[in-house]
LOTILO-669288 format. One record per atom (N, C-alpha, C): x, y, z; residue in one letter. Coordinates in steps of 0.02 Angstrom, whole numbers, plus 32768, in hexadecimal, padded with zeros to 4 digits. Layout:
XYZA;...
END
This chain:
430672B7BC77M;430C72F1BC49M;432A72EEBC07M;436172BABC08V;437672A6BBC0V;434B728CBBA7V;43237264BBC1K;42F1722FBB9EK;42C07254BB73K;42A5727FBB9DS;427472B8BB7DS;428D72DFBB48S;42C772ECBB4CK;42E8731CBB16K;42EF72EBBAD3K;42FC72A7BADDI;42F9727CBAA4I;42B97269BA8EI;42867269BAAAI;42387258BAA2I;4223729CBA6DI;423472E2BA8FL;42217311BA6CL;4231731ABA20L;42907317BA23R;429D730FB9E7R;428F72DCB9B2R;4278729CB9D1G;4262726BB9A2G;4221727DB984G;41EF72A6B9B1S;41AD72A8B997S;41C272F2B964S;41EE7322B96EY;41F77354B941Y;42057339B8FDY;42387304B8FCL;424A72EEB8BBL;420A72C5B897L;41E672A4B8C1G;41AB7282B8A3G;417572B6B882G;417C72EAB8A3R;41447319B88DR;4159733EB84AR;41A87340B84EN;41BA736AB806N;41C57331B7BCN;41C372EEB7E2S;41CC72B9B7AES;418F72BFB779S;415472CCB7A2I;412072CFB77AI;411F72F1B738I;41357334B739P;41347363B707P;41747342B6CCP;419C7329B6E7V;41D27306B6BFV;41A972C9B69DV;418F72A9B6B2R;4165726BB699R;41397293B65FR;411472B4B677Q;40EA72CFB644Q;410372F2B607Q;413E731FB611W;4162733CB5D8W;41827301B5ACW;418B72C1B5D3G;41B47297B5A9G;416A7274B57BG;41367263B59CV;41057256B575V;40F07279B53EV;40EA72C7B548K;40E072E3B50FK;411372EEB4D2K;414F72E1B4E5F;417872E5B4C0F;418172A9B493F;4172726DB4A5L;41537238B480L;41177234B464L;40ED7250B47AQ;40B2725AB448Q;40BA7285B40DQ;40E772B5B415E;410072E4B3DDE;412B72C7B3B1E;41507296B3C2V;41837277B391V;415E7253B371V;412D7225B386V;40FD71FCB36BV;40D07229B338V;40B87262B349K;40927285B31DK;40B3729FB2DDK;40EB72A7B2F0C;411A72C9B2A7C;414A7289B296C;41417256B29BR;4176721EB299R;41907225B253R;41677232B21BS;418B7235B1D7S;41BC725CB1D6S;41B0729FB1F1A;41E972D6B1EBA;422272C1B21AA;421172A8B25AV;42487296B277V;4279725EB25EV;425D722FB23BI;42787200B21DI;42B27221B1E7I;428C7252B1C5A;42AF7275B189A;42E27296B1A5A;42DD72C6B1DDE;431672DDB1FAE;434572B9B20EE;43387276B22DT;436E724DB24CT;43987239B20DT;4370721BB1D8I;439D7203B1A8I;43B77235B180I;43A77278B17DG;43CB72A8B157G;441372C0B17CG;440672C7B1B3T;443472DEB1E7T;447672A7B1DFT;4455725DB1E7F;44817232B1E2F;44B8722EB19BF;4482723CB16AV;44A7723AB128V;44D8727AB12CV;44C672A7B13CL;44F272E5B13EL;453472D8B165L;453272BBB19DV;456C72A7B1C4V;458D727DB1ACV;45797241B1A0F;45977207B182F;45C27222B142F;459E723DB116V;45B5724DB0D6V;45F37284B0DFV;45DE72AEB106G;460F72EEB110G;464972E3B13EG;464772D0B171T;467072C1B19FT;46957286B181T;46747252B163G;469C721CB13CG;46C97235B102G;46B47272B0E2A;46E57280B0B6A;47277299B0D5A;471A72B9B112V;475572D1B130V;478A729DB144V;47587265B161I;478C722CB179I;47AC7208B13BI;478E71FDB10CV;47AC71E0B0CCV;47E27215B0B0V;47D97248B0B3N;480A727CB08BN;48587279B0C8N;484A726FB102N;4881726AB12DN;48A3721FB129N;487171F4B11AI;489771A1B105I;48B371A9B0CAI;489A71C6B098S;48C071CAB052S;48F37200B051S;4902721DB07AQ;49387251B07BQ;49207280B055Q;48EB72A1B059G;48D472DEB036G;48C172DAAFEDG;48A57295AFD8A;48867280AF94A;484A72AEAF82A;481C72BFAFB9I;47E372D8AFADI;47EE7325AFB1I;48167339AFD2T;48297381AFD8T;47F873B0B008T;481873DAB023H;47EB740CB046H;47AC7425B00FH;47B37433AFDCI;4779744DAFB3I;47497417AFA2I;476373E0AF98G;474673A2AF92G;47137393AFD4G;47367394B010V;4707738FB041V;46D673C3B042V;46DC73FCB03BS;46B27434B03CS;46737430B012S;4688740EAFCEF;465473F6AF9DF;462873C8AFB6F;464E7392AFD0V;46157356AFF8V;45E97378B01AV;45F8739FB052F;45CF73B1B07AF;459173E1B05CF;45A37415B01DG;456D7432B00AG;453B740EAFD4G;456473D5AFB4A;454673B4AF93A;450E737DAFB3A;45217369AFE6V;44EF7341B012V;44C37363B02EV;44C673AFB046V;449673D5B068V;446A73E5B02FV;448273EDAFF3A;444C7404AFC0A;441F73CFAFACA;443E7387AFA2A;441D7347AF94A;43DC733CAFD3A;44037340B009L;43C77333B03DL;438A735EB037L;439373A8B036I;435B73D0B025I;432B73B1AFF1I;435073A7AFBDY;4322739BAF86Y;42FB7354AF9AY;4319732CAFC5S;430172E5AFD3S;42C772E6B004S;42D67306B035V;42B772FEB07CV;4289734BB091V;42977380B062G;427C73B8B075G;423C73C7B078G;421E73A0B053H;41D1739DB053H;41AD7374B089H;41D3734CB0AAI;41C27328B0E6I;41CA7342B121I;420B7355B12ES;4213737DB172S;422F73CDB174S;424073E2B137G;4256741CB12CG;42A07426B122G;42C273E3B125A;430B73E1B122A;4332740FB153A;43277410B18EH;43567431B1BFH;4392740BB1D5H;439F73DBB1EEF;43D773B4B1FBF;43F973DBB21DF;43E87411B245N;4416743CB26EN;43F57453B2A6N;440C745BB2E5P;43DE7470B316P;43D274B8B319P;440E74D4B2FDA;440E7518B2F0A;43DD7539B2C5A;43D27518B297V;43A77535B259V;4355751DB27DV;434F74E6B2A1T;430D74D2B2B4T;42FE750BB2F3T;4329752BB314L;431F7560B349L;43177594B32FL;433A75A6B2EFA;431F75E3B2D7A;42D575E0B2ABA;42C475BAB293L;429075A6B274L;425B75A6B2A6L;425E758FB2E1W;4221759DB317W;422D75E3B328W;42587602B343T;4258764BB356T;42407685B31BT;42447666B2D6S;4232768EB2A7S;41EC767FB298S;41C57659B2BDG;41837647B2A3G;41767618B26EG;41AC75F3B258F;419B75C3B21CF;41937575B238F;419B7579B276F;41997531B299F;4182752FB2DDF;415774EEB2DEP;413474FEB328P;416474DEB367P;414F74FDB399K;418274F6B3D7K;418674AEB3DEK;4146748CB3EBR;413E744AB3F1R;416B7417B3DCR;417B742AB39DR;41AB7405B377R;41F1740FB368R;42067430B399V;4255744FB39DV;42787420B3BEV;426A7402B3FFL;428973CCB419L;4284737DB3F5L;424B737EB3D3P;424C732AB3BBP;428A7336B37AP;428C7376B351Y;42B47379B31CY;4302737CB32BY;430F73A1B35EI;435173ABB37FI;43667359B386I;43437337B3B5F;434472F7B3C7F;436072BEB38EF;432F72CDB354A;434172AAB315A;438572C1B301A;439A72F6B2FBQ;43CB730DB2D0Q;441272EEB300Q;440372FCB33BL;444672DAB36AL;4447728DB365L;44047269B36AT;4415722AB35AT;44317211B31ET;441B7234B2E5G;44377226B29EG;447D722AB2A3G;44907268B2C1A;44D97277B2C0A;44F5724AB2DBA;44ED7228B31FV;4505720BB34BV;451071C3B32FV;44D471ABB2FCI;44EB716DB2E8I;4512716FB2AFI;451A719FB291A;454A71A5B24DA;4590719CB263A;459C71C4B29ES;45E171C6B2BDS;45ED717EB2DES;45BC7166B2F3G;45D07126B317G;45EA70EFB2D8G;45C370F4B2A8L;45D270C5B277L;461B70D7B253L;4627711BB24DL;466E712EB236L;4699710EB263L;46927117B2A5M;46C27101B2D5M;46C770B7B2D5M;468E7099B2CDI;4696704FB2C6I;46C3703DB27EI;46B9705BB24AS;46D4705BB200S;471A706AB20FS;472D709BB21FF;477770C4B215F;479070C0B267F;477870C9B294G;47A770DBB2D9G;47987128B2CBG;47CA7141B2F5K;47D3718FB306K;47F371B6B2DBK;47EB7196B2A2V;481571BCB266V;47FF71FCB260V;482C7231B25BG;48227273B24DG;47EC729BB27CG;47EF7274B2BEN;47BE7292B2EEN;477A7286B2D7N;476D724EB2A7L;47277250B294L;4700728FB275L;473272BAB261G;471072F1B246G;4708732BB275G;471E7320B2BEA;47107357B2F2A;472473A4B2DCA;46F673CCB2F6T;47127418B2E0T;4735742FB31DT;47617453B311L;4788747BB33FL;47A374B9B32FL;47AE74E6B352P;47C97528B340P;48187524B32BP;48297549B2F2L;4870753DB2E1L;48A67561B323L;48D2753CB337N;48FF7551B362N;48D1755FB3A3N;48A17538B3B8G;4873754AB3F3G;485C7594B3FCG;485A75C0B3C4N;483F75F6B3C6N;47F37602B3CAN;47E17603B3FDW;478F75EDB40AW;476B7632B3F6W;4783766EB40BS;476976A9B3EES;475E76ADB39FS;4791769CB382Q;479376A8B341Q;475F767DB321Q;47507639B32FS;472C7603B31ES;46E4761DB33AS;46D67637B371F;469C7648B382F;467A7677B347F;469D76AFB347I;469B76EAB314I;467676CDB2D2I;46A976A1B2BBL;46A9768CB26DL;46617654B26FL;46647629B299E;462975FEB2A4E;45E6762DB2AFE;45DB7662B2C6T;459E7688B2CAT;459476A9B28ET;45CA76C0B262V;45B876E0B21FV;45B576A1B1F5V;45CA766CB1EEL;45BD7638B1C8L;45727625B1D5L;455B761BB205T;4518760AB20ET;44E77640B207T;44F87686B20AF;44CC76B6B1F8F;44C076ADB1AEF;44FA76ABB18EI;450476A9B141I;44C7766AB12FI;44D67636B143L;44AC75F3B12AL;44627604B144L;444C7621B178M;44117627B189M;43FB765CB169M;44187697B14FF;43FF76C1B122F;43E976ADB0E9F;44127679B0C2V;44067667B08AV;43CC7633B08CV;43CA7607B0C1I;438475DAB0C6I;434F7603B0D8I;43467643B0EEF;4313766FB0EDF;42FE768BB0ABF;433D76B0B08AG;432F76C7B044G;431C7693B00FG;433C7659B010S;432D7623AFE1S;42EE75FAAFDFS;42EA75E6B021G;42BF75ADB038G;427E75BDB052G;42707602B075L;42337614B095L;42157656B082L;423E767DB069D;421C76B5B047D;41F576A5B004D;41C076B5B00AR;4195769FAFDAR;419476CCAF92R;41C776F5AF8CR;41DE7712AF5DR;421976FAAF3BR;423476CFAF53A;427A76A6AF2EA;42617673AF02A;42817671AECEP;42727641AE95P;427475F9AEB0P;423E75D4AEA5S;42367586AEC3S;42697560AEA7S;42767528AEC6G;42A474FDAEB0G;42E07500AEB4G;42FD7546AEC9F;4347754BAED9F;43637552AF11F;4338753AAF4DA;434C7548AF8AA;4388750EAF9AA;437D74CEAF90G;43B2749EAF9BG;43EE74B6AF77G;43EE74CCAF30L;443074E9AF10L;44567512AF3CL;442E7550AF57A;443D758DAF7CA;44647576AFBAA;443C754CAFDAI;4457753CB028I;448B7511B016I;449574D0AFE8G;44CA74B7AFE2G;44FA74DDAFD0G;44F974FFAFA4L;453C7529AF85L;45597549AFC3L;452B757AAFEBT;453B75A7B023T;456B7570B057T;454C7533B069V;456A7507B097V;45BA74EFB07EV;45A874D9B034G;45FE74C7B015G;46237507B01CG;46167538B009L;46427579B006L;46597599B043L;46337599B079E;463D759FB0B7E;467F756DB0CDE;466D752EB0C5A;469B7503B0D9A;46E2750AB0B2A;46D57515B07FA;47217521B05AA;473E755DB069A;47197592B075C;473475D7B0A0C;475175D1B0DEC;473375B2B107M;474875B8B14BM;47487573B174M;47407539B14FG;475774FFB16CG;479374F2B185G;47C17509B175P;480F74FAB183P;48127530B1D7P;47E3754FB1D3I;47E5757EB215I;47BE755DB247I;477F7561B240T;47527548B270T;473574FDB265T;473874D8B22EG;471974A2B21AG;46D674B4B200G;46C874F0B1F8A;4681750BB1DDA;464F74D3B1E3A;463F74CBB231S;4610749FB23DS;45C574C5B22DS;45BA74F8B24BM;45727519B246M;453C74FAB255M;454474C1B288N;4515748BB287N;4529745AB2C8N;45097466B308P;451D7446B340P;451A7401B339P;44EE73E3B325A;44E4739AB31EA;4522738AB2EBA;453873A6B2BFR;4575738AB28ER;45AF738AB2C1R;45B873B7B2E9S;45F573BFB31DS;45ED7396B35DS;45AC7387B370F;45A67362B3ADF;45BD7312B3A1F;45A172F4B36AA;45A972B1B364A;45ED72A1B357A;462272C1B339P;465C72A5B328P;468F72B5B367P;468072E9B392A;469072F3B3CEA;468172C6B408A;464172AAB40AL;46337270B431L;4655722CB42BL;4664721FB3F1F;468A71E6B3E7F;46E571ECB3E1F;46ED7225B3CFA;473A722CB3CFA;4747724AB419A;47267256B443G;473C7268B48AG;475C72A9B484G;473E72E0B45BI;4757731DB452I;4722735AB463I;472B7374B49CW;46FA739EB4B4W;471573E7B4C0W;475F73FBB4ACQ;4778743CB4AEQ;474F7464B488Q;47297494B4A0H;470F74D6B47EH;46CA74B8B457H;46B9747DB466Q;467D7466B456Q;463E748EB45BQ;463F74BBB489W;460D74F5B4A0W;460A752CB46DW;463F7533B444I;4639755BB410I;46197558B3D7I;46107507B3C4Y;45E874EAB38DY;459E74E1B3AAY;458D74F0B3DEW;45427504B3EDW;45317544B3F0W;45637563B41AA;454175AEB429A;454F75DDB3E0A;457A75D0B3BFA;458A75FEB387A;455875FCB34CA;454675B4B333P;451875A5B2FFP;44D675BDB31FP;44BC75B1B350I;448375C9B36EI;44747614B36FI;44B07636B37EL;44B47686B38CL;44A876A1B346L;44DB767DB30DG;44D8769BB2D3G;4488768CB2B4G;44697657B2B4A;44277640B29EA;43F67673B2B1A;4401768EB2FFQ;43CA76BAB319Q;43D776FFB2FEQ;441E7718B2EBI;441F7758B2CDI;4404775EB28CI;440B7719B269A;43E9771FB22EA;43987732B21BA;43867710B25EV;43317717B265V;43297762B273V;43517781B293I;433B77CAB2A8I;435A77E7B263I;438177ECB243V;43997804B211V;436B7807B1D2V;435977CDB1D0Y;432577C0B18FY;42E477E4B1A5Y;42C377D8B1DDK;429C7800B1F0K;4290784CB1E1K;42D0786CB1EFI;42D578B7B1E6I;42D678C1B1A0I;42E87892B178I;42EE789FB12EI;42AC789AB114I;428E7875B12FL;42337869B11AL;421678A1B131L;421F78D4B157Q;41EC7909B177Q;41E87938B13FQ;41A17932B12CR;418A7969B0F3R;414C7980B114R;413879B6B0E3P;410179D7B10EP;40BD79ACB0FBP;40C37986B0CAD;4089795AB0BFD;4087791BB0F7D;40C2791AB128N;40BF78DCB14CN;40C97898B12AN;40F4789AB0EEY;41097861B0D4Y;411C7825B0FFY;410277E7B101Q;411177AAB11CQ;4131777AB0FEQ;415E7756B11AL;4180771DB0FBL;414676E4B0D6L;
END
């Protein structure tokens, strides 16, 4: 009887492993198809995390020489620069929450969601890994944590911050009525201003990849879920709100 159970269990796993393999093949095929965009997302997220959290580390080492406002400026400036650098290649997401929001809003195909998120996490992890090798765990590698462990406060603020960011992305970068050429500036300024405003409270992540990579190498997992759930929620709320704003008698579409 025991043997028969083992055989049945093995056959069950064998049958279920086929869909898993098929999914893996489809995933790799999609990565190959959009390899230019995947590479751009990997490099872009790498630069964002390397420069942004690198500024946090150097500010810690230099005893505040960069200052909090300086770190905020670095994050905003690098985002703006990257949007103008690779936006025409991949759309310049660099953020799983943004990718998911663009998918649910109809601007991004479902088949590319996982390749993009994989690329973003890969770029972020490589960046934090290099910073770890270069500096050690100085400044917790720029990991984000709620001030005084107040998770509810940080959850609310991260949700609102990401809502604002995604709202600006829709308004400046995707709405056809927006002035062309200003999306990078608008989005970069939004990131910088939000980081300056709420950085000391939540870390102003707004980006699961940006929070995941430093946490991975610094070994800081307290409240990590906040920096996934809140940005994704905030971005999805922006999708709903912007669609409501665009509801017109003439059924105007983005």
